[in-house]
N, C-alpha and C positions, 0 to 999 in steps of 0.2 A: 503493499500500500503506500510505502514511503517513496517519494520522487515519482509519483504516478499522477495521472489525470484526476484521481480521486482526492489527492491532497489539495485540489483547488476548492473542494466543497466547503470547508469551514469559512474561508473568506467570502465565497460567493453567497453563502446563507447569511453571513453577518451583514453583507451589503445590502441584500434583499430585505432583510428584517429592518435594517436601519432606514432604508427608504420607505418601506411599507408602514412601519409603526412610528417613524420619526423619533426613535429611541435608541440612542447610542449604548446605553447600559444594557438593555435587553439584547441588543445586536452582538455586542462583544461577549457577554455571558453565554449566549447560545453558541457563538463560534468557538468558545473555550471548551464548552461541554462536548460539543460535536466533535471537535479534534481529539479530545481525550478518549471518547468512546471509540473513535476510529483506530486510535493507537493501541486500544486494548482489543482489537479485532472485533468490534461491535458487541463487546460485553458491556451491557448497559450499567449494571451496578458498579462493576470495577471501574468502568470509564468515568461515571459521575464522581465516584470516590476520588479517582485520579485527578479529576477536574478540581475538586475541592482543595486537594493537596497542592495543585498547581497554583491556585490563587493564594493560598495561605504561604506558598513558598516564596511569594513576591517579598514578603516581610523578613525573609531570612537573609536578605542582601543589605548590608549596611548602606551601600549606595542608594538603593531604592528608599530605604527609611530616611535618609537625608532628603531625597527629592520630594517624598510624600510630606515630610514635616515641613519643608520650605514652602510648599504649595498651600498647606493649612495656615501657616503664619503669614503669608502674604495677605490672606483674608483678614487676619486680625490687625495687620498693619494698616490696610485700607480702611476698614471700619473705624479703627481708632482716630485715624486722621480726619474722617468725616465728622465723628461724633464730638471731637474735641474743638472743632471749628477751625482746624488747620487748613482745610481746602478753602473755606470762606475767607480765611485771612490771606491766603495766597492770591485768590481772585481780587479782592479789595486792594491789595498791594499793586497788582497789575493796573487796576483802574486808577489809582491815585498817581501813578507815574506819568499819567497823561501822555502816553506814547502814541495814541491813535487820534489822527487829525483828518483822515480822509478815507474813502472807501477801500483803497488799496491797503492801507495799514490795518483797517478792520478785518479785511479778508486774510491778511498775513498773521494776525494774532492767534486764531485757532490752529492754523497750520504749524505755526512755531511751537505752540503749547502741545499739539498732538505728537510732534516728534521729539519733544523734550521729556515728557513723562512716560518713559517706556517700562516702568516697573509693572503696571497693571493697565490693560486696555480700557476697562470700565472707568477707572479713576481718571485716565487722561481724557477720555471722551466727555465725561461730566464736567471736568474742570474747564476744558476748552468750550463746551457748549454753554455752560452757565456764564463763563466770562465774556462770551461774544454775542449772546442773543440780542441784548438791547443795542449793541453797536450795529449789528446787522439791520435791525429795524430802523435805527437812526439814519443810516445810509442807504435805506430803501434797497437792500439786497435780500433775496429770498432765503427762508429757512432751509430750502432744499439744497441750496449751495453750501450753507453752513454744514448740514448733515454730511454732504459729500466730502467736504474738506476734513472733518474730523474722522469720518469712516476711513478715508484713503490715506490717513497718516497714522492714526493710533494703532491699528492692526498691523499694517506693513512694518512700522518701526519696531513693533514687538518681536518680530520674526527676524529682524536684522540685528538689533542691539539686544542680544540674547541673555542679559542679566536680569532674567525675570522667570515667571512660571512656565512660559513657552520654552525657553532654553533648557531649563531643568528637565522638562517632560521629554524633549527630543534626545537630550543627553542620555536619559534613562532607557529610551528605545535603542540608542546606539550602543549602550553598555552591554546589552544582551549578547553582543557578537565578540566580546573580548578583543575589540579592535586596539591595536597599539597606541593609537592616539585619537581617542574619542573627541577630546576637546578641540584638537586641531582640525578634525573633520567637520565639527559643529561650526567652528569659525569659518572654515572654508566654504560652507554653504552660502555665506553672505555674498560672496563674489559671483556666485551662480544663480542667485535668487532674483532673476531678472523682473519678474512680475512685481515684487514688493518695491524694487528700486524705482521702476517705471511708474507705479502707482503714486509714490511720494513725489517724483519729479513732475508728474501731470498735475497733482494737487498744488504744488508750488507755482507752477506756470499758470494755472487757473487763477490762483489767488493774486498773483502779482499783475498779470495782464488784464484781469477783469473779463476776459473773453470766455463765453459759455457756448455750447451748441447743443442741439437735440432738444429733448424735452425740457431740459434745464432752462431754455429761453422762455418757456411758457410758465415756468414755476410760479405759483401764486401764494405761497405759504408764508407770508411775511410775519404773521402774528399768531399763527395757529399753535394750539396746545403747548402753551409755555410750561417750562419745567417748574415745578414746585419745589422750593428748597426745603428739604426735610430737616436740615441741621441749621439752627439759627445762631449758634455761638460763632464768635469770630476770634480767632487766635492770631498771634504774630506770625507773619509768613515763614519765618525760619523754622517754625514747628513742623512744617511740611517739607521744606527743601533740604534741611540738614539730614534728616534720616534717609532721604532718597539719595543724596550725595553720598552718605556713608555706606549705603548699600552697594553702590556702584564701585566706590574706591576700595572697600573692604574685599569685595569679589575679585577685583583685578589684583590686589596685594597678595590675597591667599592663593590665587592661581599661580602667581609668580613664585611664591615661596614653596608650594607643593610641587611645583614643576621645576624646581632647582634653577630658577632664572628664565624658564621658558613657559609662558602662560598657557601655550597650547598643549603642553604636556602635564598641566596641573590637574588636581582632582577637582572637577566641576562640581560634583554632588556635595563634597565636603565644604567647598568654598561658598556656595550659595546658601548652604544651610547656617554656617556660622555668621555670614554676612547679614542674612535676614533676622537672625537672633540678636546680633548686636544692634542692628538698625531699630528693631522693636524696642530693645532695652533703652536706646537713646530717645526714642519718641516717648516712652513712658516717663523717663526722667524729665523730658521737657514739658510734657502735660502736667506732671506733678509740680514742677518748679513754678509754672505759670498759674497753677491752681485752676486748671480747666476742667478737670474731673477728679473726683476722689478715687480711692483705691478701689472701692466696690464697682464704681462706674467703669474704671478702666478694665478690670477683669471681666465684667459682663459684656463690655463692648468687644473685647478680644475674643471671647467666647462665641458671641454673635457672629463675628467675621469668620471664625473657624467653622462654625455651623454652615455658614453660607457657602464655604468652599467644598462641603463634604460630597455633593453630587459630582463636582469636577474631580475630586480625589478618587472617587469611586470609579470613574472613567479611567483615571490614571492607573489605577491597581489592575483593572481588567485588561487595559492595554498591554501592560507588562506581561500578564498571564497569557494573553492571546498571542503575543509575540513568541513566548516560550512554547506554547502549544503547537503553533503552526511551523515553528522551526523544527520541532521533534518529527513532524510529518514530512519535512523536506519540501514544503510548499515553495519557498523562495528558490531553491535549487531547481525544482521542476520548472518554474515559471521563467527562470533565467535561461535554462536550456532551450525552452520553447521560443523565447525571444531571439536567442542566438540562431535558431534554425529559421525563424519566420520573419524576423525583422532586421534590417540593416543597422549597424551601430548608431548611425547618425540620427535615426528615428526613435530611438529608445526614450531618450528624454522628453521629446515632444509628446510621445504616447502616454508616457507616465504622467506628464503635466495634465493632459486631456482627461485621463481616467480620474486623477485626483480632484479635478475640476468638477467633473460631473458627479462624482460621489459627494463632494462637500456641498454642491448646489442642491442635490436631492435630499441630503440628510440635515444640511444646516449646521454641520459640525465639522470644523478643520481638524480638531483633535482626534475625533473618531476615524477621520481618513488617514491621518498620520498613523494611527495604531495599526491600521490594516495594510498600508501600502509601504511604509518604511521597512517592515520585515521582509517585504518582497523586493523593493528597490535595492537593499544592501547586497543580498546574494547574486542579483543581476549584475551589479557592478563588479563584485568579486570574480564572478565567472567570465564576464565579457572583457574585463581589463579597463573599463571606463572608471574614472575617479568616483569614489563613493559619494564624495560631497556634491558632485554634479548631479546624480540622480536623485539623491535625497532632497537637493534644492528644488528639483522638478516637483517632487511630491509636496514640499512646503508651500511653493508658489501656487500650485494648482489648488491646494486646500484653501489658501487665502483668497484666491480669485473666486472660487466657489462660494466662500463666505460672503464676499462682496456682492456677488450677483443674486444670492439666494434670499427670497422674502421671508424665509423661515430661520434664518441665521440669528443667533442671539446678539452678535455684534451689530448687525444691521439693525435690529430692533432697538438696541441701546443708543446707537447713533441718532435714530429718529426721536427717541425720547429726549436725549441730551440736548438736541437742537430745537425741540419743539416743532418738528416737522411731521406732516402726515406720513405714516409709514410707507404706504405704497407709492406715494409721490416720491419719497426718497429712493425707493428701490428702482422706480422707473427712470428717474433723472440720473442716477448713478450708473446704470447698466451701460450706456454707450461708452463712458470712460473706462469701465472695467473691461469691456470687450476690446477696446483699442489696446490696452495694455496687454491683454491675453495674446492677440494676434501678433504684436511686436515680439512678445516673449517667445511664441512658437518658432517665429523666424530666427530669432537669436539662437534658440536651442539647436535648431537645425544647422546654422552656421558654425556654432562651437562643436557640435557633433561631428560635422564634416572634418573639422580640424583635428579633433581628437582620434578619429578613425583613420 
């Protein structure tokens, strides 16, 4: 059964369930159980038991525990920043600087904020959206344009500046393959992630030039659905930016230390865990020093943030288990052999990008897409001789494009809420920009593929 057409069954079933039920958790769990039943020669009881052991085995890895803990603590950090008033303080500080004097500067503000706060996509979207809504109304620009600018900067920058949950998650998927330089490969995906780079460049061009096309020209959502600010406290701006700066700097320092002077060879999981821990401690000290929250409120806010992250962490755990399960079946090796027989080398990255895009569009989740396709892309690269970072980048870029284009994507929904734009108007007006980025990306993948092959 290993390295045979039947090994394709678990990922296919996972994809079908994800599209059908719009549920990444159910899809991944079904894929894990089916893969372990198959590995036990269709013995259901022993297969299900093995599936439970496979899932619980995720927690036996120190690296996995670091990444899971990091993801949970990110939720605590973001929620504590919101409830302490740190986000409001940061927004007020931006307003008080009086940097915005015309429509071009008003457009550039959310674009710059969206590319600056890369720790958490939702945090950057809400910060950019809330800071810019009134300015966009003042200068008679549509909320659809605001939604596009924050959606096309916040998510792409998270997959490029990987000192965040996205980076930790992908690193965990790569660690399953005992690669000699997982962090180096992760960093290497940045230069090949053409879609994310193009999306950000298009957003900056649109903001600076003021030029729009397609349905965006007819957008009429100037004052629809304004965001209601849930947290009324206002803290000094440094309560937000100091912990974020600490998170970035600590991660880079720890990567350098654990890599003996080479950040590419450092321990990514160790570095992000201790960075988020130190950042959360710093934030707690700042909140306490300024008497923004008492100890009980700090603990409750942190627990609320951790609770908020549990569904994402459940996907994370099942993603690791799913990768282990289909690796045991030899799915990746079989697909790589199939690609080698059926596809020229220069078409592999474009095809992987398109498959990832279709899956993310249909399911609304890029992370679920990564979980299924990264374990397939890595063996293809190993078998074909193409750079691993090249094919993994195609998966990542396709997932982000599918997110941008999908009306059921959580990031698309959050961008609509944060900008006060009608959701389907945002989807409709953003789609032409996303498609242009995707077409250019496919052309670039073909050109690079020709050079590599």
